Steps between C-alpha positions, in 0.01 A plus 500: 500500500278658761376756246356233268309293755205736524436524124515121467267453796259768376487366143444145624223614736345706219495196272357282775219746581422548132493127420315376807263797515401468135454122509311488830270787403617727780578788262261675267566524127621864508746419781633197311536709184684774691736251663564341161576839342738593783684166508764599238585804713549281809717248312699779331560672834614170652735431208643852517570471873663158459721618214596824674548381859553124468837340566659332196602137528872545445515198269497505123274278294800294389620444857168397647178429309282608794552547875395152613709319240846390612710349219707195589 
């Protein structure tokens, strides 16, 4: 799980900088356009790292709908 923390943190920070910077006027139009064009690469890289190095749940969909749900 340690291998997937950095991509998640980086992608979240990237989105935060892009969103806040564009809406507050801190970034110029070419920078916003470049960040927008590179965003699929960042999300794809994050998804690849999670799928390759993430730890599977161990439960099937029939056993447990999602991790927080505990059937009675």
